[in-house]
C-alpha positions as a Markdown table, in Angstrom:
| # | Residue | x | y | z |
|---|---|---|---|---|
| 1 | Met | 206.6 | 139.5 | 102.3 |
| 2 | Ser | 205.1 | 138.3 | 98.9 |
| 3 | Asp | 208.4 | 139.2 | 97.2 |
| 4 | Ile | 210.1 | 136.9 | 99.7 |
| 5 | Lys | 207.7 | 133.8 | 99.1 |
| 6 | Asn | 208.3 | 134.4 | 95.2 |
| 7 | Lys | 212.1 | 134.0 | 95.6 |
| 8 | Leu | 211.7 | 130.8 | 98.3 |
| 9 | Asp | 209.0 | 129.1 | 95.6 |
| 10 | Phe | 211.5 | 129.9 | 92.5 |
| 11 | Ile | 214.4 | 128.7 | 94.5 |
| 12 | Ala | 212.7 | 125.6 | 95.3 |
| 13 | Leu | 210.7 | 125.0 | 91.9 |
| 14 | Ser | 213.9 | 125.1 | 90.2 |
| 15 | His | 215.5 | 122.6 | 92.3 |
| 16 | Lys | 213.0 | 120.3 | 92.0 |
| 17 | Glu | 213.3 | 120.5 | 88.2 |
| 18 | Leu | 216.9 | 120.3 | 88.0 |
| 19 | Thr | 217.5 | 117.3 | 91.0 |
| 20 | Gly | 213.8 | 115.9 | 91.6 |
| 21 | Ser | 214.5 | 116.4 | 95.3 |
| 22 | Glu | 212.6 | 118.8 | 97.8 |
| 23 | Leu | 214.1 | 121.8 | 99.4 |
| 24 | Ser | 213.3 | 123.1 | 102.9 |
| 25 | Asn | 212.7 | 127.0 | 103.4 |
| 26 | Lys | 215.2 | 126.9 | 105.6 |
| 27 | Ile | 217.8 | 126.1 | 102.7 |
| 28 | Ser | 215.7 | 128.1 | 100.3 |
| 29 | Lys | 216.5 | 130.9 | 102.3 |
| 30 | Ser | 219.9 | 130.3 | 102.6 |
| 31 | Tyr | 220.4 | 130.5 | 98.9 |
| 32 | Ile | 218.6 | 134.0 | 98.9 |
| 33 | Gly | 221.6 | 134.9 | 101.5 |
| 34 | Leu | 223.9 | 133.5 | 98.9 |
| 35 | Phe | 222.8 | 135.1 | 96.0 |
| 36 | Asn | 222.2 | 138.7 | 97.5 |
| 37 | Lys | 225.9 | 137.8 | 98.7 |
| 38 | Ile | 227.4 | 137.4 | 95.0 |
| 39 | Lys | 224.7 | 139.7 | 93.3 |
| 40 | Asn | 227.7 | 142.2 | 92.4 |
| 41 | Lys | 230.3 | 140.2 | 91.5 |
| 42 | Lys | 231.5 | 140.1 | 88.2 |
| 43 | Thr | 233.7 | 136.5 | 88.4 |
| 44 | Leu | 232.8 | 133.5 | 90.1 |
| 45 | Met | 234.8 | 129.6 | 90.4 |
| 46 | Ile | 232.9 | 127.0 | 91.9 |
| 47 | Ala | 234.5 | 123.9 | 93.1 |
| 48 | Gly | 233.1 | 120.2 | 94.3 |
| 49 | Ser | 233.8 | 116.5 | 93.5 |
| 50 | Gln | 231.4 | 114.6 | 91.3 |
| 51 | Gly | 227.8 | 114.6 | 92.9 |
| 52 | Ser | 228.8 | 118.1 | 94.8 |
| 53 | Gly | 225.7 | 119.8 | 93.1 |
| 54 | Lys | 228.3 | 122.3 | 91.5 |
| 55 | Ser | 226.6 | 122.3 | 88.5 |
| 56 | Thr | 223.2 | 122.7 | 89.6 |
| 57 | Leu | 224.4 | 125.3 | 92.1 |
| 58 | Ser | 225.9 | 127.3 | 89.0 |
| 59 | Ile | 222.1 | 126.7 | 86.6 |
| 60 | Gln | 220.0 | 127.9 | 90.0 |
| 61 | Ile | 222.2 | 130.8 | 90.0 |
| 62 | Lys | 222.1 | 131.8 | 86.5 |
| 63 | Lys | 217.9 | 131.2 | 86.8 |
| 64 | Tyr | 217.9 | 133.8 | 89.9 |
| 65 | Phe | 219.9 | 136.1 | 88.5 |
| 66 | Lys | 217.9 | 136.0 | 85.0 |
| 67 | Lys | 214.8 | 137.0 | 86.9 |
| 68 | Phe | 215.4 | 138.8 | 89.8 |
| 69 | Phe | 218.5 | 140.8 | 89.3 |
| 70 | Phe | 218.1 | 140.8 | 85.5 |
| 71 | Lys | 221.3 | 139.7 | 85.0 |
| 72 | Asn | 223.3 | 137.3 | 82.3 |
| 73 | Val | 225.1 | 134.6 | 83.6 |
| 74 | Val | 227.5 | 132.7 | 81.5 |
| 75 | Ile | 228.5 | 129.4 | 82.9 |
| 76 | Leu | 231.7 | 127.9 | 81.9 |
| 77 | Ser | 232.2 | 124.3 | 82.5 |
| 78 | Ile | 235.9 | 122.9 | 82.6 |
| 79 | Asp | 234.3 | 119.7 | 81.2 |
| 80 | Asp | 233.4 | 121.2 | 78.0 |
| 81 | Phe | 237.2 | 122.2 | 77.4 |
| 82 | Tyr | 238.7 | 118.5 | 77.8 |
| 83 | Leu | 241.3 | 117.4 | 75.0 |
| 84 | Ser | 239.7 | 115.1 | 72.5 |
| 85 | Ser | 240.4 | 111.4 | 72.6 |
| 86 | Tyr | 242.7 | 111.6 | 69.9 |
| 87 | Gln | 244.6 | 114.1 | 71.7 |
| 88 | Arg | 244.7 | 112.6 | 75.1 |
| 89 | Lys | 246.4 | 109.9 | 73.5 |
| 90 | Gln | 249.1 | 112.1 | 72.0 |
| 91 | Leu | 249.7 | 113.3 | 75.7 |
| 92 | Ala | 249.8 | 109.7 | 77.2 |
| 93 | Lys | 252.4 | 108.7 | 74.5 |
| 94 | Lys | 254.5 | 111.8 | 75.8 |
| 95 | Phe | 254.3 | 111.3 | 78.9 |
| 96 | Lys | 254.5 | 107.6 | 78.6 |
| 97 | Thr | 251.6 | 106.4 | 80.8 |
| 98 | Asn | 248.1 | 105.4 | 79.1 |
| 99 | Leu | 246.4 | 107.1 | 82.2 |
| 100 | Phe | 245.9 | 110.6 | 80.5 |
| 101 | Glu | 243.9 | 108.3 | 78.2 |
| 102 | Thr | 241.0 | 109.2 | 80.6 |
| 103 | Arg | 239.9 | 112.5 | 80.9 |
| 104 | Gly | 239.7 | 114.4 | 84.3 |
| 105 | Val | 242.8 | 115.7 | 85.6 |
| 106 | Pro | 244.8 | 118.8 | 84.8 |
| 107 | Ser | 246.6 | 118.7 | 81.6 |
| 108 | Thr | 243.7 | 116.7 | 80.0 |
| 109 | His | 242.0 | 120.2 | 79.6 |
| 110 | Asn | 242.8 | 122.5 | 76.5 |
| 111 | Leu | 243.7 | 125.4 | 78.7 |
| 112 | Lys | 244.8 | 128.0 | 76.0 |
| 113 | Ser | 241.2 | 127.6 | 74.7 |
| 114 | Leu | 239.7 | 128.1 | 78.3 |
| 115 | Asn | 242.2 | 130.9 | 79.0 |
| 116 | Glu | 241.1 | 133.1 | 75.7 |
| 117 | Thr | 237.2 | 132.2 | 76.2 |
| 118 | Val | 237.6 | 134.2 | 79.7 |
| 119 | Asp | 239.3 | 136.8 | 78.4 |
| 120 | Lys | 237.0 | 137.4 | 75.3 |
| 121 | Leu | 234.1 | 137.1 | 77.8 |
| 122 | Lys | 236.1 | 139.7 | 80.3 |
| 123 | Glu | 236.8 | 142.4 | 77.7 |
| 124 | Asn | 233.1 | 141.8 | 76.3 |
| 125 | Lys | 234.9 | 140.4 | 72.5 |
| 126 | Phe | 231.1 | 139.3 | 71.5 |
| 127 | Pro | 230.2 | 136.8 | 69.8 |
| 128 | Val | 232.2 | 134.3 | 72.1 |
| 129 | Tyr | 232.0 | 130.9 | 70.9 |
| 130 | Val | 231.9 | 127.9 | 73.5 |
| 131 | Pro | 233.0 | 124.7 | 73.0 |
| 132 | Ile | 230.6 | 121.5 | 73.7 |
| 133 | Phe | 232.2 | 118.3 | 75.2 |
| 134 | Asp | 230.2 | 115.3 | 74.3 |
| 135 | Lys | 231.1 | 112.7 | 77.2 |
| 136 | Val | 229.0 | 109.9 | 75.2 |
| 137 | Thr | 231.4 | 110.3 | 72.1 |
| 138 | Asp | 234.4 | 111.5 | 74.3 |
| 139 | Asn | 235.1 | 114.2 | 72.1 |
| 140 | Ile | 234.4 | 117.6 | 71.3 |
| 141 | Lys | 230.5 | 118.6 | 69.6 |
| 142 | Lys | 231.1 | 120.3 | 65.8 |
| 143 | His | 228.8 | 122.8 | 67.0 |
| 144 | Lys | 229.4 | 125.7 | 69.8 |
| 145 | Arg | 227.5 | 127.8 | 72.3 |
| 146 | Lys | 227.3 | 131.5 | 71.1 |
| 147 | Ile | 227.5 | 134.1 | 73.6 |
| 148 | Asn | 226.7 | 138.0 | 73.4 |
| 149 | Lys | 226.3 | 139.3 | 76.8 |
| 150 | Val | 227.4 | 138.7 | 80.3 |
| 151 | Asp | 227.2 | 140.1 | 83.6 |
| 152 | Leu | 228.7 | 137.3 | 85.9 |
| 153 | Ile | 231.4 | 134.6 | 84.4 |
| 154 | Ile | 230.9 | 131.2 | 86.2 |
| 155 | Leu | 233.9 | 128.6 | 86.1 |
| 156 | Glu | 232.5 | 125.5 | 87.4 |
| 157 | Gly | 234.3 | 121.9 | 87.6 |
| 158 | Trp | 235.6 | 119.4 | 90.0 |
| 159 | Cys | 239.7 | 120.5 | 90.1 |
| 160 | Val | 238.5 | 124.4 | 89.5 |
| 161 | Gly | 240.5 | 126.7 | 92.3 |
| 162 | Ser | 242.7 | 124.1 | 93.1 |
| 163 | Lys | 246.6 | 124.7 | 94.6 |
| 164 | Pro | 249.2 | 122.3 | 93.5 |
| 165 | Ile | 249.4 | 119.2 | 95.9 |
| 166 | Asp | 252.5 | 119.1 | 98.1 |
| 167 | Leu | 255.1 | 116.6 | 97.5 |
| 168 | Glu | 254.3 | 114.4 | 100.7 |
| 169 | Tyr | 250.9 | 114.0 | 100.0 |
| 170 | Leu | 251.5 | 113.3 | 96.3 |
| 171 | Lys | 253.5 | 110.4 | 96.9 |
| 172 | Lys | 250.9 | 108.9 | 99.1 |
| 173 | Asn | 249.7 | 105.5 | 97.4 |
| 174 | Ile | 245.8 | 106.5 | 98.0 |
| 175 | Asn | 244.5 | 103.7 | 96.1 |
| 176 | Ser | 245.3 | 101.0 | 93.6 |
| 177 | Leu | 245.2 | 103.0 | 90.3 |
| 178 | Glu | 248.2 | 105.2 | 91.8 |
| 179 | Lys | 250.0 | 101.9 | 93.5 |
| 180 | Ile | 249.6 | 99.3 | 90.3 |
| 181 | Asn | 249.7 | 102.0 | 87.4 |
| 182 | Asp | 251.9 | 105.0 | 88.7 |
| 183 | Pro | 254.4 | 103.5 | 91.0 |
| 184 | Asn | 257.0 | 105.6 | 89.8 |
| 185 | Met | 254.6 | 109.1 | 89.9 |
| 186 | Ile | 254.9 | 110.0 | 85.9 |
| 187 | Trp | 251.1 | 110.6 | 86.0 |
| 188 | Arg | 250.8 | 112.7 | 89.2 |
| 189 | Arg | 254.1 | 114.5 | 88.7 |
| 190 | Ala | 252.6 | 115.6 | 85.5 |
| 191 | Tyr | 249.3 | 116.5 | 86.7 |
| 192 | Asn | 250.5 | 118.3 | 89.4 |
| 193 | Asn | 253.0 | 120.4 | 87.4 |
| 194 | Ala | 250.5 | 121.4 | 85.0 |
| 195 | Leu | 248.3 | 122.4 | 87.8 |
| 196 | Phe | 251.0 | 125.0 | 88.2 |
| 197 | Glu | 250.1 | 126.5 | 84.7 |
| 198 | Tyr | 246.1 | 126.6 | 86.0 |
| 199 | Gln | 246.6 | 129.1 | 88.7 |
| 200 | Lys | 247.0 | 131.8 | 85.9 |
| 201 | Leu | 243.4 | 130.8 | 85.1 |
| 202 | Phe | 242.3 | 130.9 | 88.3 |
| 203 | Lys | 243.5 | 134.2 | 89.1 |
| 204 | Lys | 241.6 | 135.7 | 86.6 |
| 205 | Phe | 238.5 | 135.1 | 88.8 |
| 206 | Asn | 237.9 | 137.1 | 92.2 |
| 207 | Asn | 235.5 | 134.8 | 94.1 |
| 208 | Tyr | 235.3 | 131.2 | 95.0 |
| 209 | Ile | 232.6 | 128.6 | 96.1 |
| 210 | Phe | 234.1 | 125.2 | 97.6 |
| 211 | Ile | 231.5 | 122.5 | 98.1 |
| 212 | Lys | 232.5 | 119.9 | 100.7 |
| 213 | Leu | 231.4 | 116.5 | 100.9 |
| 214 | Pro | 231.4 | 114.6 | 104.1 |
| 215 | Asn | 233.0 | 111.6 | 103.1 |
| 216 | Trp | 234.7 | 110.4 | 99.9 |
| 217 | Gln | 232.8 | 107.1 | 99.6 |
| 218 | Phe | 229.7 | 109.6 | 98.9 |
| 219 | Ile | 230.6 | 110.1 | 95.9 |
| 220 | Ile | 231.0 | 106.4 | 94.7 |
| 221 | Asp | 227.4 | 105.8 | 96.1 |
| 222 | Trp | 226.1 | 109.1 | 94.6 |
| 223 | Lys | 227.5 | 108.4 | 91.3 |
| 224 | Tyr | 226.3 | 104.8 | 91.2 |
| 225 | Lys | 222.8 | 105.7 | 92.1 |
| 226 | Gln | 223.2 | 108.4 | 88.9 |
| 227 | Glu | 224.1 | 106.2 | 86.8 |
| 228 | Leu | 221.5 | 103.0 | 87.8 |
| 229 | Gly | 218.6 | 105.6 | 87.1 |
| 230 | Leu | 220.0 | 106.7 | 83.9 |
| 231 | Arg | 219.9 | 103.4 | 83.0 |
| 232 | Ser | 216.6 | 102.2 | 84.6 |
| 233 | Leu | 218.4 | 99.9 | 86.6 |
| 234 | Arg | 218.4 | 98.4 | 90.3 |
| 235 | Ser | 222.1 | 97.2 | 90.8 |
| 236 | Asp | 224.7 | 96.5 | 88.6 |
| 237 | Asn | 227.8 | 95.0 | 89.9 |
| 238 | Asn | 230.2 | 95.3 | 86.7 |
| 239 | Leu | 228.5 | 99.2 | 86.7 |
| 240 | Lys | 230.0 | 99.8 | 90.7 |
| 241 | Lys | 233.3 | 98.5 | 89.7 |
| 242 | Lys | 234.0 | 100.4 | 86.4 |
| 243 | Leu | 232.7 | 103.5 | 88.5 |
| 244 | Tyr | 234.9 | 102.9 | 91.7 |
| 245 | Leu | 237.8 | 102.3 | 89.0 |
| 246 | Phe | 237.1 | 105.8 | 87.3 |
| 247 | Ile | 236.6 | 108.0 | 89.9 |
| 248 | Gln | 240.2 | 106.8 | 91.5 |
| 249 | Tyr | 241.6 | 108.9 | 88.8 |
| 250 | Tyr | 239.8 | 111.8 | 90.8 |
| 251 | Glu | 240.5 | 110.9 | 94.0 |
| 252 | Lys | 243.6 | 112.4 | 95.3 |
| 253 | Leu | 243.2 | 116.2 | 94.0 |
| 254 | Ser | 239.4 | 115.9 | 95.5 |
| 255 | Lys | 240.7 | 114.7 | 98.6 |
| 256 | Trp | 243.7 | 117.2 | 98.8 |
| 257 | Met | 241.3 | 120.1 | 97.6 |
| 258 | Ser | 238.8 | 118.9 | 100.9 |
| 259 | Leu | 241.8 | 119.4 | 102.9 |
| 260 | Thr | 243.1 | 122.9 | 101.6 |
| 261 | Cys | 240.2 | 124.5 | 99.7 |
| 262 | Pro | 238.1 | 125.3 | 102.8 |
| 263 | Asp | 241.0 | 127.6 | 104.0 |
| 264 | Phe | 241.3 | 130.2 | 101.1 |
| 265 | Cys | 237.4 | 129.9 | 99.4 |
| 266 | Asn | 235.6 | 133.3 | 100.2 |
| 267 | Ile | 232.1 | 131.1 | 100.8 |
| 268 | Leu | 232.5 | 127.4 | 101.9 |
| 269 | Ile | 229.2 | 125.2 | 101.5 |
| 270 | Thr | 229.1 | 121.9 | 103.3 |
| 271 | Leu | 226.4 | 118.9 | 102.6 |
| 272 | Asp | 225.4 | 116.1 | 104.3 |
| 273 | Lys | 225.1 | 112.3 | 103.4 |
| 274 | Asn | 222.0 | 113.0 | 101.4 |
| 275 | Gln | 223.5 | 115.6 | 99.4 |
| 276 | Lys | 221.9 | 118.1 | 100.8 |
| 277 | Met | 223.3 | 121.4 | 102.2 |
| 278 | Lys | 224.1 | 121.8 | 105.6 |
| 279 | Lys | 225.7 | 124.9 | 106.1 |
| 280 | Ile | 227.0 | 128.1 | 104.0 |
| 281 | Ile | 230.1 | 129.6 | 105.6 |
| 282 | Tyr | 231.1 | 132.9 | 104.3 |
| 283 | Lys | 235.0 | 134.3 | 104.8 |
């Protein structure tokens, strides 16, 4: 009984340190079940839209595995493999659309570097050096993370595990960015074609957790709240407009993933409107 209590307390404390919010015993118990389910896995992908908690979950797994399973978890964020701002400008010139200057969609990552990193980790070719992307400067940092041991590799990111979008859905203009800035579908077709290449990477992972949001609008609200907190502000209309535009770059593929990923993921986590876990479904 004391062992269970220690685990519940550890999960609750870790969650509060990472998010600042409390966890109920019921949800903490669900996390114990989840961690036991993936205890002996070697590779794992975790995906979900912005604000879904995929990074938080990855860190919680890392902490829990270290303390209770004595295992080393290496988290690879797809965000750390973004192309530099200069490289994205070259990409924009290649496809003749400045939409590729904004990081996010498939093809704005250094897929070759990411594949090589995963391969080295799986083959235990240590030390492995992992890049770090600085979102403030919009460029890769000079120093890298050094990895000497791994028991579980986690690849986490907003588009991780996605299948290519079907043509009918790709053609739909679901926001003003697509309608005004991509009327000929140059950007959409290009990043969707790139997504076919990403499948080779995703196949290197045998287990997949997808976190599903109840409503797309919550992403904007959660992101806005987070950014206000970082700036110690109560409101900022200009900031909200910028975030609304920025999130449109991610909207189509995120919505596509919400429609399709629950059908083929191994574990589905659904959230409520308060960013709390509602249910875990094992396939």
